[in-house]
N, C-alpha and C positions, 0 to 999 in steps of 0.2 A: 742315398747311399751310405751305407755304414762301413767305416774304413778301419781296419786294424782291431786290436782286441779291447780297445778302450771306448769304443762307440756307445751311445745311449740307445738301446734298442727300443726302449718304451718310448722315448720322444720320437724316435722316427716312425714308429708304429702309429701313435697319435696324429702324427702330422700327415702320414700317408692316408689314415682313416678320415681326417677332417677334409681333406683334398680330393677324396674319392680316388686315389692312387694306390701306389705300392712302393714297398721299400725291399732293398736288397742288401746283403752283406759282400763286401769285397775284402779279401784277407790282405791283399798287396796292392799298392799303388799302381803298378804296370798292368793290372788287372781291370783298371776302371774303364778304359776304353772299349773292352769287350763286354763288360757289364752295360754300357751305355748303348752299344750296338745292339744288344739283345733287346733291352727295353724298348728302345726306340722302334725297333723293327716290329715288336708286338703292338705298337700303336696302330700299324697298318692293318692289324688282324682284329680291330675292335669291332665287334657286331651289335653290341648293347651298351646303351650308355644311360646313365642315371638310374641303375638299377637299384630298386628297392624291395624289401622283403616286409611284409606286414602280417601279422597274426593277432586276431582278436581271440582272447582265452575265454572259454565258457565259464560261467557262474561256478564257482567252487575250485578254480584252477587258478594259480598265481605263479607269475614268473619270478623264478628265484636270482637265475644268472644267466648271461649270454657269455660264453667264455671267449676270452679275447677282446671284450669291451669293457671299457672303463666308466662310459657314461651312465648316468642315473637312469634307472628302469621304471617304467611303469607297469606295477604290477598285473594289470588286466590286459596289456597291449605289448606286443612287440613290434619295433619298427627299426629296421635297420638298412641303412645306407651301403650298398654293395659296390658302387662306383661303375666304372666300366668293365665290361667283359670282352674277352677275345673269344674267337672261334675254339671250340672244344676244351675251353677252360672249365674247371669245376671248382665251385666254393663250397665248403663245410661250414655248417653253423651248427653249432652245438648249444642247446639251450637246457636249462634245468628248471623243471617246473615241479609244482607241489600240489596235491589235491587236499583242499582244506575242508573244515566241518560243515561249509555252506555246500559242498557237493552232496546230491541226493543219491545219485547212481553209483553203484559199485563197477558198473560195466567200463568199456573202454573210454578213454578220454578222446573226443573227437576235436582236432585242432583245424581250424580252416585257414590255409596258408594263401597269400595273393602276392605275387611277383609282378612288379610293374618295370618297364624299360622303354627306352627309345631305340626302335629298331633302325639301325643305320642303312639297311639296304633300301628300304621303302619309305623312310622318315617318317613313320607312325609310332604313336605310343601304343605299346602291347600290355596286356594283362592276362596273366596266366593263373588259374587257381586250382588248388588241390587240398583234399581232406586228408589228413594224416590220422591213423587211429593208434593210440598208445594203450597198450593192456597195463591195467593197475595189477601191483602185487597184492595178495590177500594180507589181511592185518598181520603181523608176525612173521610173515614170509621173508626169506633172505634170497639174495641173488645167488645164483648157481655159482660152483667153484670154477667153473669155465665160461666167462661171460661171452656173449655174442659181441659182433664186431662195434656196435655203437656203444656199449658199456665199456668195452675194453679201450676204446678211444676215448672215452670221457674220463676213464681212470687215468690214463696217460696224461691227459690235459691237465687234470686236477694235480697230478704228481709234478708236472712241470711248473705249474703256478706256484707250488709249494717251494719248490727249488729256487725259482725267482725271488720268492719272498725271504726265504732263508739266507740266500746269498745276498739281497739288499740289506738286510738287518742283522746279517752275522748272528742269526738265532740259532744257538747249538741245540736246543731241544727241537726246534722246528726242523733243522738239518739232519737229526738223528731220525726223526719221523719218516723223512723223505727218504733216507737210506734203507729203513725198515720196509717202506713200501716198495721201494725197487728189490730189495732181496726176496721179499715173499711173493710179488706179483709180476715182476719182469717176465720171468721165464714163460707164464701163462699168458701173458699180454702180447708177448713177441710172436 
């Protein structure tokens, strides 16, 4: 539980991630009981435990970044512990990949994703697989002025990351870049 304005969000996020849990922000001490009640109540709704996402990247595609994750990456494989999940809960995983010179095809990139979890209802380990197809931009092509929802989300996350870096380091140049991104892109992304 992050309390007040001086809590360390990065530390809480890392602790929650390491323990397969969540963290929450509470503005005022008198709101702590309600926050705990909400979190403890959510424990009763857990339907999947030990949730893990894996993605083996094809030859010529490397993993550059998993947004919100600070641990070291394996360029050829994504392994992400998602912890417990409650009924109706959604998780967004945003990754940045790059096609390298080793990639032979200019067609869509096919990523095979595997989600494994322990099903609480019948006490069995479950596995789901899905192939995700990513269309590559042609050489020299640029992203449209009005991006789709995934690119808009990615742009917002990158801007928030830059804000965090700027605030953390009091970097005036980086802060100015963030303000410019906000000025130019926020109306479209909103």
